[in-house]
C-alpha positions in Angstrom: 80.8 141.3 136.6 83.9 139.3 135.7 82.5 136.5 138.2 80.9 134.3 135.7 85.1 133.5 135.0 85.1 130.6 137.5 81.6 129.2 136.3 82.1 125.8 134.8 81.6 127.0 131.2 84.4 129.0 131.1 87.2 127.6 132.8 86.2 124.7 130.2 86.5 126.6 127.7 89.5 129.2 128.9 91.7 125.8 129.5 90.8 124.2 126.3 91.7 127.7 124.1 94.9 127.8 126.5 95.6 123.9 125.3 94.5 124.8 121.7 97.2 128.2 120.6 100.7 125.8 121.2 99.0 123.1 119.8 98.7 124.8 116.3 101.2 126.7 116.6 103.8 123.1 116.9 101.4 122.2 114.2 102.2 125.0 112.2 106.1 124.4 112.3 105.1 120.8 111.7 104.1 121.6 108.9 107.1 124.3 107.9 109.3 121.1 108.6 107.6 119.1 106.2 108.3 122.7 103.6 112.0 122.1 104.3 112.2 118.7 104.4 110.7 119.1 100.7 113.1 122.0 99.0 115.8 119.9 100.6 114.8 116.5 98.9 113.8 118.7 95.9 118.1 120.1 95.9 119.0 117.5 96.5 118.1 115.5 93.4 118.7 118.0 91.0 121.8 118.8 92.3 122.7 114.6 92.2 120.9 114.5 88.3 123.5 117.1 87.3 126.4 115.2 88.8 127.9 113.7 86.2 127.4 109.8 85.7 130.6 107.7 88.2 131.2 103.5 88.0 128.2 102.0 91.2 131.5 100.8 92.5 132.6 104.1 92.9 128.8 105.2 95.1 128.5 101.8 96.4 129.9 97.9 97.9 129.0 94.7 98.5 126.3 94.6 101.2 126.9 98.1 102.4 124.2 101.3 102.1 123.9 103.8 99.7 125.0 107.6 101.0 121.9 109.5 101.2 123.7 112.2 99.8 124.2 110.5 96.5 120.9 109.4 96.1 119.3 110.0 92.2 122.9 110.1 90.6 123.5 109.0 87.4 126.1 106.1 87.5 126.5 103.1 85.4 127.7 99.6 85.7 129.2 97.3 83.2 128.2 92.8 83.1 126.1 90.6 81.6 122.0 90.2 82.4 121.5 87.2 84.6 117.4 86.8 83.7 117.8 83.1 86.0 117.5 85.4 89.0 114.9 88.0 87.4 112.4 89.4 89.9 109.4 91.9 89.9 108.7 93.8 92.6 105.0 93.7 93.1 102.4 96.7 93.3 103.8 99.3 91.6 102.3 102.3 89.7 103.1 103.8 86.9 102.4 107.8 85.8 98.9 106.8 85.2 98.1 105.1 88.0 98.3 101.7 87.1 98.9 99.0 89.1 102.0 96.8 88.1 105.2 95.2 89.1 109.4 96.9 88.3 111.5 94.5 86.8 114.5 93.8 88.6 117.7 92.3 87.2 120.8 91.5 88.1 123.5 92.6 86.5 126.9 90.1 87.3 129.9 92.4 86.7 133.5 90.6 85.7 134.7 90.0 89.5 131.7 88.5 90.1 129.4 90.8 91.7 126.2 91.4 91.0 124.6 95.1 90.9 120.6 94.7 91.2 118.8 96.2 87.5 115.8 98.2 88.0 114.8 97.8 84.1 111.6 99.6 84.2 107.2 98.4 84.5 105.2 96.3 83.6 101.7 95.3 83.0 99.8 93.7 86.2 98.3 90.7 84.4 94.9 89.0 84.7 96.3 86.6 87.5 98.2 88.2 90.5 99.5 85.0 91.4 101.9 84.2 88.1 104.9 86.2 87.4 103.9 88.7 84.5 105.8 88.0 80.5 108.9 89.7 80.9 110.9 90.8 77.9 114.3 88.9 78.1 117.1 91.5 79.4 120.3 92.4 76.0 121.6 89.5 75.3 126.2 89.8 76.0 127.7 92.3 77.5 126.0 95.7 78.1 126.8 99.4 80.1 123.6 100.6 81.8 123.3 103.6 82.6 120.9 105.5 85.9 120.0 106.9 89.2 121.2 105.1 91.6 118.7 104.1 94.4 119.4 103.1 98.2 117.5 99.8 99.0 113.8 100.0 100.1 112.3 98.9 103.8 108.8 98.9 105.4 110.2 102.3 107.0 110.7 104.3 103.1 108.2 102.6 101.1 105.3 101.8 104.0 105.1 98.3 102.2 104.8 95.7 104.6 106.6 92.5 103.8 104.7 89.2 103.0 105.7 85.6 103.2 104.4 83.0 100.5 105.1 84.7 97.7 104.8 83.0 94.0 108.4 82.1 93.1 109.6 85.0 91.0 108.2 87.6 93.2 109.6 90.5 96.2 107.3 93.3 97.9 110.8 95.6 97.8 114.2 96.3 96.8 116.8 94.7 98.7 119.9 94.4 97.9 121.2 91.9 100.7 118.1 89.8 99.9 118.9 89.5 96.8 122.1 88.4 97.4 121.4 85.6 100.0 118.8 84.5 97.5 121.8 84.2 94.1 124.7 83.4 96.9 126.9 86.3 95.3 127.8 89.8 96.6 125.5 92.6 95.1 126.1 95.9 95.3 124.1 98.1 97.8 121.7 100.0 96.5 120.4 99.7 93.0 121.1 101.1 90.2 117.2 102.6 88.1 117.8 102.3 84.8 117.6 105.3 81.5 119.5 103.9 79.2 121.3 101.0 77.8 124.8 100.6 75.8 124.5 98.9 73.3 120.8 99.7 73.3 117.8 97.2 72.8 117.4 96.2 69.4 114.5 98.4 67.4 110.8 96.7 68.4 112.2 94.4 71.0 109.9 95.3 73.8 111.4 96.1 77.0 109.6 97.6 80.5 108.6 100.8 80.8 111.3 103.3 82.1 110.1 105.1 85.1 109.8 108.7 85.4 112.4 111.1 86.0 112.1 111.6 89.9 109.3 114.8 90.7 112.3 118.2 92.3 110.2 121.6 91.2 106.6 121.0 92.9 107.2 122.1 96.7 103.5 120.8 97.8 101.0 123.5 99.8 102.7 122.7 103.5 103.9 126.1 104.2 100.5 127.7 102.6 99.4 125.0 105.7 102.5 126.5 108.3 100.8 129.8 108.0 97.4 128.8 108.2 98.1 126.8 111.7 99.4 129.9 113.0 97.0 131.5 111.9 93.9 129.4 113.6 96.3 130.1 116.9 96.5 133.8 116.7 91.7 133.5 115.5 91.5 131.4 119.1 93.0 134.5 122.1 90.6 136.4 119.4 87.9 134.7 119.8 87.7 134.1 123.4 87.8 137.8 124.0 85.1 138.2 121.7 83.1 135.6 123.1 84.3 137.2 126.7 82.7 141.0 125.1 79.7 139.2 124.2 78.8 137.5 127.3 80.0 140.9 129.4 77.6 142.7 126.9 74.8 140.4 127.8 75.8 140.6 131.7 75.0 143.9 131.2 72.1 143.9 130.1 70.9 141.7 131.9 71.5 144.1 135.3 69.9 147.3 133.0 66.7 145.7 132.8 66.4 144.0 136.1 67.3 147.8 137.5 64.7 148.6 135.6 62.5 146.6 137.0 63.4 146.6 140.1 62.9 150.5 139.2 59.1 150.0 139.0 58.3 148.0 141.4 59.3 150.2 144.3 57.5 152.8 142.7 54.2 150.8 142.6 53.3 150.7 146.4 54.0 154.2 146.9 51.5 155.3 143.7 49.2 153.1 145.4 48.7 154.6 148.8 47.9 157.8 146.8 44.9 156.2 144.9 43.2 155.1 147.9 42.8 158.7 149.9 41.8 160.3 146.8 39.0 157.8 146.9 38.1 157.4 150.0 
């Protein structure tokens, strides 16, 4: 009855089912891991944003890297803006999905070291090979407050470096790159501006401030994990249903063959009786 399981079709079907179950199970755990990472990230952002502001130099050093646990912490820095070494960061979107630039301006501190300040977003002009018009930063000594951010990389942004960019444009924010370009020590990471003291004069246009990072949404990763596990559970169920249907088809075929064979056996037995009556 079950010899059909050794057929080529059923062997392939069974092997595929055996491969699908662990594959779907793994995909479920992969989505669960992404869900846990998102929750962990949200918790980190919420805790960091709620922390009191500290000098950026307490959490970063020249040539150093920002501790991942310190990302989004409120930090402050005091110094004088250096607009001569200001650059714009290409291919950045605002909340409405419009393409533009981040404005990255060094703030030179009293000890000669600098802090890279992301002053905000500006729209791209018609000519992508030319730096757009950007409002000058406040003059004189200022104290800036913002979120501590880690240096960007191809892995963290998905953006690839490009050569031959126009002067004053960069693809990613790198404190070491800016330190090399300026010839002064630069604290690792950068400050994402939220406030300036003293504030810019009323009516003085400044780059649009960047919104606070989202730390409430968790996405649909957990739902996807459950979905993959249901798929994994459904594979053996589907295999059994196909098996039962095949068995039923085999039984019907055998019953039909048996019924057909019985009629054929009775036919010759009746023919001699009919011939005898005729004679």
